[in-house]
C-alpha positions in Angstrom: 30.2 23.7 -31.6 30.5 20.3 -33.2 31.9 19.0 -30.1 29.1 20.5 -27.9 26.5 18.8 -30.3 28.3 15.6 -29.9 28.3 15.8 -26.2 24.6 16.6 -26.1 23.9 13.5 -28.3 26.0 11.3 -26.1 24.3 12.5 -23.0 20.9 11.9 -24.5 21.8 8.6 -25.5 23.1 7.7 -21.9 19.7 9.0 -20.4 17.7 7.3 -23.1 19.4 3.9 -22.2 19.0 4.5 -18.4 15.1 5.3 -19.1 14.7 2.1 -21.0 16.6 0.2 -18.3 14.3 1.5 -15.6 11.2 0.9 -17.8 12.1 -2.6 -18.2 13.0 -3.3 -14.6 9.3 -2.1 -13.6 7.7 -3.9 -16.4 9.4 -7.1 -15.9 7.4 -8.4 -13.1 4.2 -8.0 -15.3 5.9 -9.6 -18.0 6.9 -12.6 -15.9 3.3 -13.0 -14.6 1.9 -13.0 -18.1 4.6 -15.5 -19.0 3.6 -17.8 -16.1 0.1 -17.5 -16.9 0.5 -19.0 -20.3 2.5 -22.0 -19.3 1.6 -25.5 -18.4 2.2 -26.4 -14.6 5.3 -28.6 -15.6 6.9 -25.5 -17.7 6.7 -23.1 -14.8 9.4 -25.4 -13.1 11.4 -26.5 -16.2 11.6 -23.5 -18.6 14.7 -21.5 -18.5 15.7 -18.1 -19.4 13.2 -15.3 -19.8 10.4 -17.6 -20.6 9.6 -16.1 -24.0 6.1 -17.8 -25.5 6.7 -20.0 -28.7 10.5 -19.7 -28.1 11.2 -21.4 -24.7 7.6 -23.0 -24.3 4.4 -23.6 -26.1 1.8 -21.3 -24.5 -1.8 -22.3 -23.4 -4.8 -20.5 -22.5 -6.0 -23.3 -19.9 -5.0 -21.4 -17.0 -7.0 -18.4 -18.1 -9.9 -20.5 -19.0 -9.8 -22.3 -15.4 -9.2 -19.2 -13.6 -11.5 -16.7 -15.0 -14.3 -19.2 -15.4 -14.1 -20.0 -11.7 -16.9 -18.1 -9.4 -14.2 -17.5 -7.0 -12.1 -15.3 -9.2 -15.3 -13.4 -10.7 -16.5 -12.7 -7.2 -13.2 -11.4 -6.2 -13.0 -9.1 -9.2 -16.7 -8.0 -8.6 -15.8 -7.3 -4.9 -12.6 -5.3 -5.8 -14.3 -3.2 -8.4 -17.3 -2.3 -6.1 -15.2 -1.4 -3.0 -12.5 0.4 -5.0 -15.1 2.4 -6.9 -17.3 3.2 -3.8 -14.2 4.1 -1.6 -13.0 6.5 -4.4 -16.4 8.3 -4.7 -16.9 8.6 -0.9 -13.3 10.0 -0.4 -13.9 12.4 -3.1 -17.3 13.5 -1.8 -15.9 14.2 1.6 -12.4 15.2 0.5 -13.2 17.9 -2.2 -15.2 20.3 0.0 -12.6 19.8 2.9 -9.8 20.7 0.3 -11.6 23.7 -0.9 -12.4 24.8 2.8 -8.6 24.5 3.7 -7.7 26.6 0.5 -10.0 29.4 0.7 -10.9 29.9 4.4 -9.0 30.9 7.3 -10.0 28.9 10.6 -9.5 30.6 14.1 -8.6 27.6 16.2 -6.2 25.8 13.8 -4.0 27.4 11.1 -4.6 26.0 7.7 -1.1 24.9 7.3 -1.5 22.7 10.6 -4.7 21.1 9.2 -2.9 20.2 6.0 0.0 18.6 8.0 -2.4 16.7 10.2 -4.0 15.3 6.9 -0.6 14.5 5.6 0.3 12.7 8.9 -2.4 10.4 8.2 -0.9 9.0 5.3 2.5 8.4 7.2 0.6 6.5 9.9 1.3 2.8 9.5 -2.0 1.0 8.5 -0.8 -2.0 10.5 -1.2 -0.1 13.8 -4.9 0.5 13.0 -5.9 -3.0 12.0 -7.2 -4.2 15.6 -9.0 -0.9 16.4 -10.7 -1.2 13.0 -11.4 -4.8 13.4 -13.0 -4.3 17.0 -15.1 -1.4 15.5 -16.5 -3.5 12.5 -17.2 -6.3 14.9 -19.1 -4.1 17.3 -21.2 -2.6 14.3 -21.4 -6.3 13.1 -19.8 -5.3 9.7 -17.1 -7.9 9.5 -16.9 -9.5 6.1 -19.2 -6.8 4.4 -18.5 -4.4 1.4 -19.3 -1.4 3.8 -16.5 -2.2 6.2 -14.0 -2.2 3.5 -15.4 0.9 1.7 -15.2 2.8 4.8 -11.7 1.6 5.8 -10.3 2.4 2.2 -12.1 5.7 2.0 -10.7 6.6 5.4 -7.0 5.9 4.2 -7.2 7.7 0.8 -9.0 10.6 2.2 -6.0 12.5 3.4 -4.7 12.2 -0.1 -7.6 13.8 -1.6 -7.5 16.8 0.6 -3.8 17.4 0.2 -3.6 17.1 -3.5 -6.9 19.1 -4.2 -6.0 21.9 -1.8 -3.0 22.5 -3.9 -5.3 22.6 -6.9 -7.7 25.1 -5.5 -4.8 27.3 -4.4 -3.6 27.5 -7.7 -7.2 28.4 -9.3 -7.5 32.3 -9.6 -9.6 33.5 -6.8 -10.8 36.4 -8.6 -13.2 34.0 -10.5 -14.9 33.1 -7.3 -14.8 36.7 -6.2 -16.7 37.9 -9.3 -19.4 35.3 -8.7 -19.8 36.4 -5.0 -20.0 40.1 -6.2 -22.9 39.1 -8.7 -24.8 37.5 -5.7 -23.6 34.0 -5.7 -23.3 32.1 -2.3 -19.9 30.6 -1.3 -21.6 27.1 -2.1 -22.6 28.4 -5.5 -19.0 29.8 -6.2 -17.7 26.5 -5.2 -20.2 24.3 -7.2 -20.3 26.5 -10.3 -16.8 28.0 -10.5 -14.1 26.2 -8.7 -15.3 22.7 -9.0 -15.5 22.7 -12.7 -12.0 24.0 -13.2 -10.7 21.6 -10.8 -12.5 18.7 -12.6 -9.0 17.5 -14.2 -7.4 17.2 -11.0 -10.4 15.5 -9.3 -10.4 12.9 -12.2 -6.7 12.2 -11.6 -7.0 11.8 -7.9 -9.8 9.7 -8.3 -8.0 7.3 -10.4 -5.0 7.2 -8.2 -7.2 6.5 -4.8 -9.0 4.0 -7.0 -5.7 2.2 -7.5 -4.8 2.6 -4.0 -8.1 0.8 -3.1 -7.9 -1.7 -5.7 -4.2 -3.0 -4.1 -5.1 -2.8 -0.7 -4.5 -6.1 1.0 -4.0 -5.6 4.8 -7.5 -4.8 5.8 -9.0 -7.0 3.1 -7.3 -10.1 4.4 -8.1 -8.9 8.2 -11.9 -7.8 7.8 -12.9 -10.2 5.0 -13.3 -14.1 5.5 -15.7 -15.2 2.8 -18.1 -12.9 1.1 -15.9 -9.9 0.3 -12.6 -11.4 -0.7 -10.8 -9.1 -3.0 -8.4 -9.7 -5.9 -5.0 -9.1 -3.5 -6.4 -11.6 -1.3 -7.5 -14.0 -4.0 -3.8 -13.7 -5.5 -2.5 -14.9 -2.2 -4.8 -17.9 -2.2 -2.6 -19.5 -5.0 -0.7 -20.9 -2.2 -1.9 -24.3 -1.0 -0.7 -27.6 0.4 1.1 -28.3 -2.8 3.1 -25.1 -2.8 2.8 -21.8 -4.7 0.8 -22.4 -7.9 2.7 -20.0 -10.0 0.3 -20.7 -13.2 -2.7 -19.7 -11.3 -0.8 -16.9 -9.4 0.3 -15.4 -12.9 -3.3 -15.2 -14.3 -4.5 -13.7 -10.7 -1.8 -11.3 -11.1 -2.8 -10.4 -14.7 -6.5 -10.0 -13.6 -5.4 -7.6 -11.0 -3.3 -5.5 -13.3 -5.4 -5.2 -16.4 -8.4 -3.1 -15.1 -6.3 -0.2 -13.4 -4.0 -0.1 -16.5 -6.9 0.0 -19.0 -8.4 2.8 -17.1 -5.2 4.8 -16.7 -4.7 4.5 -20.6 -8.2 5.6 -21.2 -7.9 8.6 -19.0 -4.2 9.5 -19.2 -4.8 13.0 -20.6 -6.8 13.7 -17.7 -4.2 12.4 -15.4 -1.4 14.3 -17.1 -3.6 17.7 -17.2 -4.8 17.2 -13.6 -1.3 16.4 -12.1 0.2 19.3 -13.8 -2.5 21.7 -13.3 -0.8 25.0 -11.7 2.7 23.6 -12.2 3.5 26.5 -14.6 2.1 30.0 -13.9 1.8 32.7 -16.5 
């Protein structure tokens, strides 16, 4: 008995060490960007080791003051916020009814499973294959370098994710609740709006945060469609390269500016994320 307890403790210790190592590997780029953002330009080339503030170099907030105070950074932050929120809302408005329809109704022409697979295939499609078509479409409608263009493109690419995730959520909801509403005289729309939608709210919140992060991090279409007016944070980060080379101190600040808003949102709404993504995972 004691040997089994010791083996279990050893196994737990090994798994804990592996988990810590994996976590540190994922967090190291964030730490490195933070360390770079606090260094003087000379320190970015001369500091050795892990670059620990007050140990390997004397930190400064000069880079943060320079970057956050520039109109370009604030404009890029504003663009990313508007585009990501609008794209997430639009994708949810279109994707939630579609997911409910695929989960609850049977279609004659296509099987529901085929519709779901089609939506899933849109996530597998390489985005680079659609850059030129989207560019030509936006140029035809005179939407190049506009918020609307990037909102429509981002909503298009995150929409399949919404449908696939929320379809499973609606399948896990007890259909008897909606049938009871229908027996009481409610329409299908009322059953969806008053019964299914409130029950799926945690999953919708989790999905909304995830697709917000996807839109926030999107770079390919942002750099192809925008030129000046709607430059986003990822494109702004790439702009840290100039004729003098990579300005690591500025890139560190821009990377942290890009990381902080999604992380704060995820920390604030983490209970909704966990509840939404685990909804229906355990059946009674």
